[in-house]
Each structure stands twice: as C-alpha cells, then as structure tokens.
VOGU-3710 file (C-alpha; in Angstrom, 3 decimals, decimal comma):
1> xxxxxxxxxx> -21,763/46,942/14,615  -19,931/44,449/13,267  -18,196/41,563/15,394  -14,837/42,461/13,364  -15,170/46,321/13,679  -15,405/46,088/17,300  -12,299/43,466/17,642  -10,549/46,082/15,726  -11,514/49,660/17,711  -11,690/47,468/20,811
11> xxxxxxxxxx> -8,086/45,380/20,317  -8,958/43,522/23,734  -12,355/41,547/23,549  -14,707/40,052/20,989  -18,021/39,924/20,874  -20,460/36,982/19,785  -23,569/37,627/20,445  -25,461/36,049/17,122  -27,209/39,176/16,085  -23,693/41,034/15,470
21> xxxxxxxxxx> -23,144/38,249/12,273  -24,898/39,972/9,464  -21,199/40,210/6,861  -19,610/36,773/5,808  -16,031/37,660/7,626  -18,355/37,451/11,041  -19,446/33,646/10,316  -15,420/32,778/9,658  -14,794/34,678/13,362  -17,832/32,274/14,549
31> xxxxxxxxxx> -15,988/29,319/13,158  -12,680/30,805/14,503  -13,688/31,428/18,204  -14,633/28,012/17,938  -11,609/26,460/17,377  -10,165/29,244/19,817  -11,939/29,969/22,457  -9,566/32,594/23,408  -10,234/34,475/20,563  -12,948/35,870/22,347
41> xxxxxxxxxx> -11,523/36,160/26,243  -10,246/40,066/26,569  -7,001/40,730/27,649  -5,753/37,091/25,630  -2,605/36,261/24,399  -4,144/35,344/21,517  -6,563/38,315/21,439  -4,010/40,389/21,246  -1,541/38,686/19,210  -4,901/38,238/16,290
51> xxxxxxxxxx> -5,099/42,200/16,488  -1,445/42,938/15,418  -1,653/40,139/13,003  -4,481/42,129/11,849  -2,658/45,414/11,864  0,389/43,990/10,054  -1,600/42,546/7,424  -3,436/45,547/6,996  -0,530/47,673/6,304  1,488/45,332/4,146
61> xxxxxxxxxx> -1,140/42,516/2,533  -4,223/44,480/1,888  -4,711/41,640/-0,714  -4,730/39,075/1,678  -8,461/40,229/2,998  -10,443/39,731/-0,016  -10,963/36,142/0,925  -13,577/35,682/3,468  -12,444/33,080/5,735  -9,642/35,959/6,683
71> xxxxxxxxxx> -10,217/35,136/10,648  -9,623/31,844/10,473  -6,291/32,012/9,195  -4,839/34,906/11,121  -6,215/32,795/14,437  -4,819/30,239/13,406  -1,183/31,771/12,211  -1,542/34,145/15,719  -1,964/30,411/18,093  1,685/28,834/16,170
81> xxxxxxxxxx> 3,329/31,743/17,494  2,372/31,301/21,253  2,256/28,283/23,481  -1,087/28,996/24,831  -4,088/29,514/24,625  -4,929/25,884/22,091  -7,922/25,425/20,348  -10,889/23,957/21,653  -10,151/20,349/23,462  -6,469/20,502/22,793
91> xxxxxxxxxx> -4,320/19,741/25,735  -0,665/22,204/25,668  0,588/18,836/24,545  -0,536/19,099/20,917  1,043/22,205/20,926  4,003/22,268/21,991  5,862/19,150/23,413  7,623/19,900/27,422  10,349/16,916/27,890  8,189/15,244/30,047
101> xxxxxxxxxx> 6,195/14,214/27,440  7,926/13,497/24,546  9,896/11,079/27,042  9,321/7,608/26,164  6,833/5,580/26,747  4,357/9,046/28,144  2,155/9,391/25,535  -1,321/8,038/26,037  -2,831/5,415/24,492  -6,397/5,672/25,164
111> xxxxxxxxxx> -7,058/8,750/22,784  -10,658/10,361/21,456  -12,601/8,637/18,804  -11,955/9,838/15,409  -12,961/8,431/12,777  -10,440/8,226/10,122  -12,602/5,581/7,812  -12,726/2,138/6,750  -8,482/1,625/5,595  -7,415/2,775/8,610
121> xxxxxxxxxx> -6,942/0,352/11,339  -5,826/1,876/14,829  -4,072/-0,827/16,914  -4,205/-0,482/21,363  -2,073/-2,163/23,528  -4,694/-3,507/25,191  -5,781/-5,621/21,958  -4,294/-9,070/22,073  -1,198/-10,618/20,303  -3,806/-12,822/18,520
131> xxxxxxxxxx> -6,251/-10,200/17,009  -3,055/-7,346/16,577  -1,394/-10,211/14,555  -4,731/-11,697/12,725  -4,957/-7,771/10,794  -1,779/-7,339/10,084  -1,584/-10,955/8,361  -5,189/-10,674/6,427  -3,749/-6,949/4,726  -0,485/-8,859/4,031
141> xxxxxxxxxx> -1,947/-11,663/2,689  -4,192/-9,312/-0,047  -1,196/-6,939/-0,863  1,673/-9,224/-0,974  1,084/-9,554/-4,957  -1,324/-6,371/-5,340  1,048/-4,182/-7,204  -1,623/-1,935/-9,180  -4,879/-3,458/-7,252  -7,629/-0,657/-5,729
151> xxxxxxxxxx> -6,686/-1,467/-2,076  -5,071/0,943/-0,048  -4,073/0,159/3,661  -2,850/2,503/6,937  -2,000/0,145/9,754  -1,415/2,401/13,267  0,166/1,543/16,087  -0,795/3,562/19,252  1,842/4,635/21,447  2,589/0,846/23,769
161> xxxxxxxxxx> 4,392/-2,005/23,539  3,722/-5,089/20,883  5,163/-8,504/19,913  3,975/-9,038/16,508  5,809/-9,284/13,363  4,236/-6,649/10,533  5,492/-7,524/7,108  4,374/-4,774/4,768  2,643/-5,387/0,984  2,145/-3,089/-1,309
171> xxxxxxxxxx> 0,265/0,320/-0,762  0,559/-0,357/2,735  1,528/2,435/5,793  2,631/0,734/8,995  3,756/3,390/11,972  3,382/4,442/15,093  1,221/7,071/16,684  4,290/8,161/19,347  5,278/11,807/19,590  8,641/9,800/19,532
181> xxxxxxxxxx> 9,647/6,853/17,740  9,985/4,982/21,062  6,654/5,609/22,283  5,664/2,416/19,943  7,699/-0,425/20,698  7,705/-3,950/18,829  9,433/-6,662/19,344  9,281/-8,275/16,531  9,967/-6,816/12,596  8,425/-4,889/10,571
191> xxxxxxxxxx> 9,457/-5,488/7,330  9,493/-6,266/3,674  10,050/-9,261/1,336  10,850/-9,640/-2,019  9,311/-13,794/-1,527  6,352/-13,845/-4,284  8,820/-12,365/-6,550  11,271/-14,987/-6,420  13,682/-13,214/-3,788  13,141/-10,119/-6,895
201> xxxxxxxxxx> 13,469/-7,010/-4,804  13,275/-4,540/-7,904  9,766/-5,034/-8,270  8,873/-3,866/-4,101  7,157/-0,249/-4,535  4,263/1,414/-3,166  5,052/0,428/0,805  6,064/2,420/3,779  7,150/2,121/7,824  7,384/4,970/10,032
211> xxxxxxxxxx> 7,809/6,278/13,818  8,642/3,027/15,662  10,942/2,034/17,606  11,930/-2,023/16,540  13,953/-5,061/18,554  13,934/-7,780/16,085  14,114/-10,666/17,815  17,338/-12,304/15,540  18,723/-9,533/15,523  18,651/-8,354/11,657
221> xxxxxxxxxx> 15,247/-6,258/10,443  14,810/-6,104/6,866  13,674/-3,947/4,235  13,819/-5,631/0,703  11,790/-2,729/-1,582  13,117/-0,363/-4,431  11,078/2,879/-5,212  8,397/4,470/-3,522  8,985/2,554/-0,215  9,869/4,987/2,442
231> xxxxxxxxxx> 11,948/3,952/5,711  11,180/7,108/8,225  11,773/8,203/11,419  11,964/4,437/12,914  14,427/3,234/15,307  16,230/0,088/15,034  17,224/-1,818/17,973  19,973/-3,977/15,959  20,953/-4,973/12,441  19,247/-3,234/9,239
241> xxxxxxxxxx> 19,713/-4,921/5,603  18,145/-3,977/2,614  18,138/-6,207/0,267  16,599/-9,697/-0,476  16,920/-12,873/2,335  18,933/-14,769/-0,854  20,558/-11,433/-1,798  17,996/-11,228/-5,418  18,366/-7,684/-7,357  17,086/-4,643/-5,743
251> xxxxxxxxxx> 16,974/-1,348/-7,061  16,074/1,540/-3,702  15,477/3,030/-1,895  15,225/5,693/0,496  16,170/6,314/4,519  15,485/9,441/6,690  15,144/10,743/10,313  16,390/6,878/11,162  18,372/5,341/13,652  19,683/1,883/12,797
261> xxxxxxxxxx> 21,932/0,984/15,944  24,086/-1,754/14,140  25,263/-2,251/10,668  22,933/-1,174/7,877  23,985/-3,348/5,064  23,024/-2,820/1,957  23,806/-5,923/0,116  22,625/-6,078/-3,402  20,995/-2,690/-3,693  22,044/-1,047/-7,028
271> xxxxxxxxxx> 21,241/2,890/-5,496  20,169/4,265/-2,259  19,696/7,818/-0,737  19,618/8,102/3,055  19,228/11,508/4,402  19,930/12,510/8,411  20,029/9,105/10,032  22,336/7,530/12,353  23,633/4,585/11,612  26,061/2,241/13,855
281> xxxxxxxxxx> 27,965/1,645/10,567  27,298/0,813/7,084  28,256/-1,927/4,773  27,734/-2,651/1,183  27,983/-0,715/-2,484  27,247/-1,472/-5,820  26,699/1,562/-8,365  25,691/4,695/-6,578  24,660/5,170/-2,776  24,409/8,269/-1,337
291> xxxxxxxxxx> 24,871/9,998/2,160  23,441/13,495/3,000  23,595/14,838/6,790  23,759/11,343/7,837  26,256/10,169/11,181  27,989/6,836/10,439  28,187/6,997/7,521  30,727/5,270/5,164  34,232/7,258/4,292  33,663/8,986/0,902
301> xxxxxxxxxx> 35,141/7,013/-2,866  33,967/6,986/-5,724  33,732/4,197/-7,759  33,784/0,417/-6,158  32,754/1,317/-3,386  30,459/4,533/-4,658  30,030/5,819/-1,384  29,256/10,262/-2,112  28,850/11,655/0,908  27,888/14,445/2,457
311> xxxxxxxxxx> 27,481/16,069/5,349  25,122/17,746/6,000  21,530/18,265/4,659  21,870/22,193/3,727  17,872/22,886/4,275  15,523/20,301/4,844  11,646/19,937/6,997  10,849/16,679/7,643  7,341/14,695/6,373  4,668/16,040/8,590
321> xxxxxxxxxx> 2,971/12,373/10,575  -0,208/11,469/13,130  0,485/10,925/16,782  -0,895/10,873/20,268  -0,965/13,752/22,768  -0,384/12,652/26,614  -3,975/13,401/26,983  -5,022/10,969/24,578  -5,552/13,885/21,253  -4,339/13,111/18,195
331> xxxxxxxxxx> -2,812/15,857/16,486  -0,404/16,374/13,689  3,025/17,158/13,588  4,732/19,606/11,401  8,975/19,480/12,337  10,690/23,217/11,755  12,744/23,820/9,267  16,816/22,928/9,995  19,337/24,333/7,472  22,932/22,787/8,158
341> xxxxxxxxxx> 21,569/19,677/9,270  22,713/16,654/10,495  21,629/13,493/12,284  17,839/12,655/13,511  15,505/15,285/14,592  14,432/13,352/17,656  17,510/11,529/18,701  18,367/12,680/22,421  16,862/15,850/21,787  13,428/17,178/21,630
351> xxxxxxxxxx> 11,996/17,950/18,248  11,281/21,240/16,598  7,700/22,046/15,219  4,499/22,608/15,612  1,339/20,307/16,717  -2,082/21,068/14,588  -5,199/19,759/16,327  -7,048/17,128/14,639  -9,502/19,422/14,169  -8,212/21,628/12,010
361> xxxxxxxxxx> -7,920/19,355/9,194  -10,581/18,029/6,838  -10,410/14,147/6,856  -10,564/13,101/3,575  -12,397/9,103/3,133  -13,739/7,372/0,475  -16,733/8,566/-1,389  -15,070/12,432/-0,728  -14,984/14,589/-4,138  -12,817/16,605/-5,464
371> xxxxxxxxxx> -15,560/19,970/-5,019  -15,727/18,689/-1,179  -11,992/18,723/-0,475  -11,902/22,186/-2,601  -14,223/23,794/-0,242  -12,664/22,383/2,779  -9,488/24,420/1,566  -11,612/27,459/1,270  -12,532/27,095/4,381  -9,122/27,395/5,917
381> xxxxxxxxxx> -8,671/23,751/6,772  -5,699/21,208/5,995  -6,271/17,762/4,619  -5,376/14,495/5,803  -6,127/12,163/3,043  -7,037/8,524/4,069  -6,722/5,715/2,038  -8,648/5,289/-0,739  -8,344/5,751/-4,746  -10,355/9,508/-5,482
391> xxxxxxxxxx> -11,206/10,621/-9,263  -10,760/14,338/-9,336  -13,471/15,913/-11,747  -11,625/19,059/-10,697  -8,515/20,562/-9,997  -7,395/20,267/-5,974  -6,565/24,159/-5,524  -4,519/25,226/-2,475  -3,480/28,737/-1,928  -3,577/29,398/1,373
401> xxxxxxxxxx> 0,520/28,827/3,464  1,169/26,657/5,202  -1,990/24,510/4,026  -0,861/20,955/5,337  -1,747/18,076/3,005  -1,058/14,464/4,829  -2,043/11,862/2,807  -1,698/8,129/4,132  -2,406/4,540/3,289  -0,817/5,743/0,022
411> xxxxxxxxxx> -3,722/7,587/-0,907  -4,310/8,099/-4,246  -5,698/11,126/-6,848  -6,810/10,083/-10,330  -7,351/13,167/-12,870  -10,731/12,588/-14,820  -10,789/13,984/-18,407  -7,715/15,797/-18,116  -7,451/18,302/-15,420  -4,254/18,813/-13,776
421> xxxxxxxxxx> -4,732/17,146/-10,075  -3,032/19,479/-7,901  -2,112/23,266/-7,969  -0,370/24,545/-5,426  -0,641/29,147/-5,200  2,834/31,219/-5,131  2,734/31,166/-1,021  4,913/30,048/2,048  5,020/26,726/3,567  2,557/24,317/1,968
431> xxxxxxxxxx> 3,546/20,768/3,270  2,153/18,052/0,613  3,440/14,612/1,994  2,006/11,202/1,257  0,563/11,761/-1,657  0,019/8,581/-5,177  -1,161/10,784/-8,303  -2,177/8,036/-10,958  -2,741/10,016/-14,440  -6,242/9,091/-16,023
441> xxxxxxxxxx> -7,130/8,066/-19,375  -7,090/11,832/-20,609  -4,096/13,335/-21,088  -2,891/15,735/-17,953  -0,807/18,804/-18,652  0,758/17,959/-15,510  -0,362/16,100/-12,298  1,509/17,997/-9,468  1,944/21,622/-10,056  3,671/23,642/-7,552
451> xxxxxxxxxx> 3,240/27,750/-8,391  1,784/28,820/-11,617  3,992/29,560/-14,829  5,950/33,113/-13,702  6,189/32,865/-10,378  8,870/35,094/-9,052  8,530/35,436/-4,469  11,039/34,262/-2,191  10,419/31,597/-0,346  13,394/31,332/0,966
461> xxxxxxxxxx> 12,590/31,092/5,083  9,216/29,295/4,740  9,658/27,187/1,391  7,028/24,488/0,352  7,567/20,944/1,114  6,783/17,836/-1,165  7,678/14,435/0,666  6,922/10,751/-0,275  4,909/11,772/-3,178  4,786/9,645/-6,157
471> xxxxxxxxxx> 3,333/9,749/-9,918  2,661/7,140/-12,163  0,911/7,021/-15,544  0,795/3,496/-16,707  0,474/0,043/-15,420  -3,134/0,214/-13,644  -4,278/1,475/-16,862  -3,255/3,766/-20,043  -3,201/7,436/-18,022  -1,533/9,887/-19,987
481> xxxxxxxxxx> 0,100/13,074/-18,353  2,570/15,249/-20,194  4,590/16,321/-17,226  4,382/14,325/-13,719  5,587/17,158/-11,427  6,136/20,824/-12,441  7,838/23,309/-10,200  7,835/27,141/-10,983  7,824/28,685/-7,089  11,203/29,346/-5,344
491> xxxxxxxxxx> 12,634/27,568/-2,801  10,791/24,184/-3,128  12,229/20,935/-0,910  11,520/17,920/-2,844  12,013/14,989/-0,449  11,876/11,924/-1,889  9,432/10,683/-5,250  9,654/8,510/-7,752  8,051/9,560/-10,877  7,339/6,901/-13,089
501> xxxxxxxxxx> 6,176/6,336/-16,401  5,067/2,518/-16,383  6,956/-0,287/-17,934  4,845/-2,904/-16,917  1,510/-3,707/-15,796  -1,845/-2,686/-17,988  -1,408/0,448/-20,455  1,852/0,802/-21,086  3,156/1,053/-24,740  5,268/3,955/-26,612
511> xxxxxxxxxx> 1,952/5,119/-28,096  -0,503/3,943/-25,117  1,367/5,441/-21,195  2,779/8,533/-22,921  4,400/11,249/-21,154  7,139/13,635/-21,639  8,676/14,764/-18,718  8,723/13,527/-14,935  10,133/17,001/-13,339  10,356/19,537/-14,638
521> xxxxxxxxxx> 11,608/22,803/-12,533  11,613/26,409/-13,551  11,945/28,186/-10,265  15,013/29,360/-8,147  16,844/28,002/-5,252  14,950/24,100/-5,389  16,396/21,008/-3,908  15,235/17,542/-4,148  16,653/14,660/-1,839  16,319/11,031/-3,376
531> xxxxxxxxxx> 14,788/12,754/-6,804  13,820/8,351/-8,685  12,750/9,506/-12,710  12,375/6,458/-14,678  10,982/6,074/-18,493  9,737/9,277/-19,861  10,144/9,438/-23,283  11,618/13,375/-23,023  14,161/14,357/-20,577  13,073/12,909/-17,155
541> xxxxxxxxxx> 14,155/15,663/-15,344  14,721/19,306/-17,324  15,781/21,817/-14,527  15,359/24,969/-16,356  15,633/27,764/-13,058  19,735/28,622/-11,161  20,682/27,394/-8,028  19,082/23,887/-8,526  20,282/20,977/-6,064  19,753/17,354/-6,374
551> xxxxxxxxxx> 21,184/15,102/-3,633  21,124/11,426/-5,255  19,184/10,635/-8,443  18,275/7,525/-10,635  17,228/7,302/-13,682  16,225/4,362/-16,087  15,350/6,000/-19,961  12,126/4,912/-21,438  12,721/0,854/-22,906  10,793/0,972/-25,328
561> xxxxxxxxxx> 11,669/3,525/-28,287  10,084/1,079/-31,487  13,758/2,623/-33,307  15,883/5,166/-33,043  13,637/7,199/-35,254  10,835/7,394/-33,056  13,769/8,915/-29,796  15,488/11,329/-31,467  15,819/15,223/-29,628  16,191/17,067/-33,920
571> xxxxxxxxxx> 19,408/15,320/-34,828  20,321/13,880/-31,084  19,697/10,707/-30,009  17,329/10,465/-27,469  16,599/12,155/-24,573  19,620/12,293/-21,882  17,876/11,582/-18,075  18,983/14,693/-16,604  18,867/17,743/-18,764  19,686/21,210/-17,155
581> xxxxxxxxxx> 19,075/23,914/-19,163  21,681/25,409/-21,310  20,444/29,010/-19,913  21,141/28,048/-16,197  24,476/29,364/-14,817  24,422/27,989/-10,960  23,741/23,954/-10,464  25,082/20,992/-8,426  24,004/17,567/-8,243  25,868/14,499/-5,918
591> xxxxxxxxxx> 25,626/11,073/-6,836  23,644/10,654/-10,287  22,652/7,069/-11,984  20,879/6,221/-15,213  20,380/3,571/-16,530  19,262/1,852/-20,479  17,038/-1,661/-20,705  16,228/-0,570/-25,280  13,995/-4,165/-24,761  12,100/-3,318/-27,503
601> xxxxxxxxxx> 14,997/-1,953/-29,993  17,908/-2,880/-28,390  20,052/-1,027/-31,160  18,491/2,060/-29,763  20,952/4,813/-29,035  21,416/7,408/-26,092  23,884/10,028/-27,357  24,211/11,172/-23,607  23,248/10,477/-20,005  23,261/13,458/-18,768
611> xxxxxxxxxx> 23,101/17,014/-20,548  24,683/20,128/-19,071  26,185/23,864/-20,248  29,792/23,845/-19,940  30,321/26,878/-17,533  31,982/27,281/-14,174  28,553/27,328/-11,606  26,990/23,793/-12,944  28,903/20,624/-11,178  28,335/16,973/-11,690
621> xxxxxxxxxx> 29,935/14,737/-9,081  29,937/11,317/-8,733  27,971/10,099/-11,908  27,879/6,861/-14,160  26,019/4,910/-16,962  25,104/1,865/-16,987  23,606/-0,512/-20,357  21,448/-3,079/-18,050  21,994/-6,658/-19,703  23,754/-4,929/-22,855
631> xxxxxxxxxx> 19,782/-3,565/-24,178  20,878/-0,529/-25,815  23,537/1,945/-25,940  24,215/5,173/-24,216  27,193/7,016/-26,260  28,792/9,229/-22,924  28,545/10,037/-19,639  28,019/13,217/-19,536  27,890/16,028/-23,021  30,285/14,279/-24,837
641> xxxxxxxxxx> 32,307/13,340/-21,734  32,641/9,768/-20,764  32,946/5,895/-21,897  30,475/3,942/-23,744  28,269/1,737/-21,759  26,468/-1,395/-24,317  26,218/-4,458/-24,878  30,438/-4,900/-25,140  30,528/-2,742/-22,178  27,979/-3,384/-19,605
651> xxxxxxxxxx> 29,985/-2,708/-16,446  29,063/0,694/-15,390  30,895/4,008/-16,679  32,066/6,199/-14,259  32,335/10,403/-14,298  33,875/11,481/-11,069  32,426/15,285/-11,871  32,059/17,668/-14,279  33,282/20,390/-15,779  35,688/19,093/-18,023
661> xxxxx> 35,318/15,605/-17,095  37,568/16,897/-13,849  36,812/15,536/-10,230  35,772/18,607/-9,088  35,386/19,502/-5,538
//
C-alpha cells in the first residue's frame, strides 16, 4: 500500500518506509515529512489537520491533485493554521511570535548559517564599529552615482545596537533582521543624500531602508529621494527631513508602517505618499501630499497646502521581511491582511501574520537560471531573490496559491528574447515584493502579468499583493515592452510601484525604448497605494476593471514626442496620463498629479491629464496638472474641465473633484 493510501485510510499515522515510495506523490510526501516531521507522528495535530484538508480538497477541488507536489502544499497549508508542529529545525518563534519574543532586544544576534550569496552582507553586533563602517562606506562609494550599474547590494543588521552611519546609494537596501524595528538600534543616521547631484534629489532612485530604529545624533534624519525608494517599518527617534540638505528639488516618495517621533518635513518634495504611519507632526506641501491611514497626519486641505487625508487604508498587507528569531533561526514573516487600517502594524502591538522557515525558500543567487527558479516553484518552494541581475530565457510562472517571492537588494529580472518576465496564475494570496523588472532589447508584451486574461476568481479574502515592485524600460539599455504591469486578477493590492519608461540614461528615444502603457488593470476591485507611472507613449494607466481605487498617483507624460502628429489618439492630442475606460461604472481615486515636460518639441499639447467616464460612480478627488518650466501644454485637467497649464501658466492647475468639476465628498 502506498504511503498516501495508508494516510487516508488510517487518518492517524504515516508510514515512511522507503520501499513504499513507488508513486510520484510518495516522493513528495517524503519531502513534506522532511519539512514537517510531525506529519508522521500518530495522532499529531498536523497529521489530523493534513487529512482534514485533504478530504476538503478532494470534494471541493479535485483538480488540485493534478499537481504531484500536492502533499507539500497541503502540509504547508496545514502547518500555517496551527501553532505546532513546526518545520524541521524551526522553533516556535518562527511560527508565531509570543509577547516576550516581540519585545525589543530579545531576538538573538547569533544565527544559523545561511548562504545568501555574494551580494548580501550580514552585520553582527560583535563586529567592530570600524569593520561595519568600512563596509557601509565601501558600498556607498560604489553606489553613490551608480544609477544604471550592474552592482546590487543588501546589507542586514542582526538584532543589537550599532553606532554607525549608513548613507544609502543606488541599488542598495539596508534593513534590520529583528522581528520588531526596535530590535535593531542604529545610534547614527540611516539616510539618503543628494550631494552627488548638487542637491538635486529628483534623481535619487532605487534604494531602501527597512525595519530599524534610528536615533540620529543631531535629532534629524534625512531621506532625500524620489521614486522607487521605499522607507518601511522604520522607527525614527527624532525628526525626519524628506528633501535635500539645501532644499534642492525632490520628487518622492513613499513611507509605510513607520513611526517618526518628531516632525516630518517634506520641504521641496513635489509629492509624497504616506501610508499607515504614525508621525509626531507633519510640515510642508508643494503639490500633492497624500496620507492614508496615518496617525498624526495634517488636517485635510486642497490646494495650498495640498494635503489629501484618508483616515483608513481599506485593505492592505504589509511587505514580507527577513528576520532572526529568539533561537537564532532565519525566517520570513508575511504580515496578515488588514482592513480599515490606521497606524503601524507593530507599535505597541504584536504583529499579526505567518512566519515561514528559510528552508521553505529557494534562495536565488547570481548565476541561477529561469529553469532552476521554475523547478523550485514547481516543488512548492517560495523564492528569496538575492541581489543580482538575472536574465530570463523563459517566463517565471507562479501557479501556487500563497507563494511568496521576496527580492532583496533590488534584485533585477531581465527578460530575453521577448518573453514575459513573470506570470502569476489566478490564485489566492501570492506576494511579489522587492523586484525590479528591466525590459530587454527584444520587445516583451508584458513584464509582469498578474492573472491570465479573463481571470474571474474572487480573492477578496486573500488577495495577491504587489509591494515595492518596479519596472524600467530603457536607461540601462534600449529596453522595449508593450505593457509594464498588467493586472487581470480581481482584488489585487499594489503597494508602491514605479513603472518608468526612461527619459535619461542609455537606450533612450521615441523609437528606441518603446512602451505603450505602464499599468493596465482589467481585474475588478483592485487597490493601488503610491502609484508612480511615467513617460509611457500611450495611456500611462489604463483602468478597465470596475471597483478600482488609487491612493496617490504621480505621473510625468513622455518628454520626447518629436511632433504632435507622432502623439495622437485618434483626433485627440496626446494621451491622458490616467484613463478610466468608458465601460467602467465605479472607480475612485485620491491625490493625483500629472506633469508635462515636452522638451524635444515644446509645441506638443496633451488635451487632458485625466480621462474618465462621466458617471456618478467614477470620482476623482484632489487632482492637478503642471507644465514643468512651461515646456509644453496640458489643455484640461479632467476631460474638458480645468484650467490649462502651459508656458503662460506654469503654476499648477487644480481641481478639487469630479464629476462635473465639483468637489466630491
């Protein structure tokens, strides 16, 4: 009798004799037992839960068993619902943190050895200050101006206290390995500066700081960045300045799940997205500051100051993170879904979610192939993508519900020969985070596809989440893609993205780095926070699904139409930045800005910044357009409503709401 038949018949014990493993499923059961030894213990909670889930799926989802790795999938699902048993070598802290385990400073610095590849540095509090500082400085020296270089870095601090200064350059992530931000205490600055660009912060991209407590020596930390530079799960014991030292230009930015005890000063920042944070106070406004679920947000006002305030995030799941538990084991924590959320997940409370042992992850290191990655996914593994550039000769296919794909250090996927870089099936609960998709020289139809065309499943209870996922067409070379990101599944959450058709760098030109759309949404009830989409040649955002919501949209139209005839949408001049399809009956968005800078031909005109159907269920709140330096014109803000912005009108044109140009509640 095969092991699986014995399991189902007895419902109490698993036989593991090697002579019984004739069927492919038996080999997968062996793998499940290696990961979860209690699966073979008679009468164990995991054994009984496995059988319960098996019987449920046998009746409701018979197609589930077409995949031979289903034993591993059921074992993982069973383990996730129980406080015990745990995967081999994993302590209870990895599965569910107790109050004592979530107290600052309790996590251990000593850890099991894990090979994270050549581009990940792990700092230990036992290391000398000089050794740590030397490494930080060396990486920054390489990355300070290395905008399109091949180097990628992630530097992690084990739990403990450090007196260092971390200046973060391009393609670099610095993060703590504690369960709480306060488990890693930096007595110094963790900061981003615009010194290299003469105080111009508008070109500070692709860097990240996460999961640390920072006590700045002078009481002020600085994060002078623009797009694709997330600041997450940080505790700033002082003030936070978001623009450069001398208050030069800046065009950010994104803060989430952070606590800043003092004032947050936005300074010269043109726009900013703050989500589920806690601030002592906020000062500053230029064009478009959006606060969703933020405690300590300023009073709502629009415009001047332009503060769009939504008191709760309707549905959100925070980005996963790597940490070390109290027993010294590495794990990845996947935060739980929250609804109607305000404030952080961690300040004064136990973070809710699920811990996955590092053994569940295929650790992708430089040199790994798309074939090897797909093989690991087929085995039921999750992915931890370490810093590097990975050329893909085939699509990465994610077909299993609840798969976690977590990139660190701006891990980059480059599709070769026109393949789609990544496709996600229409399944529940997939998380993709921390990945940069860089288009190849042969046109890809899509870089990231979430759900196949025609997806129809309801994922409201367990949506797919896309966090800190960025796309680039050109800049590092003449990349091409028709669409950067396409969302076909329902209920997807986009939590910070920058989809960018390059306006500078290598391989840039109207006929060189070609790309129609940044984001196309076909699924229903999709929610986006911090949606940055720039320079695409048709609609930057095309929203076809009903029930969509956007909290903060920032856009620049393409700089480079050579003449008006090259940029026409039928009889309309140019394309709107944000298009809600005529068939849509419900859609709502807060805090949206589109800017033009037609520097190749300043006579080019966009008829409108935003184009939406004139129906009661489609509402935009706090909208603006700007002609940067008077280079070109946007004739209307929404449809045919709103004042023009052009060489004669270089200040922003504002509209408090729509339909009919009226402020809508």
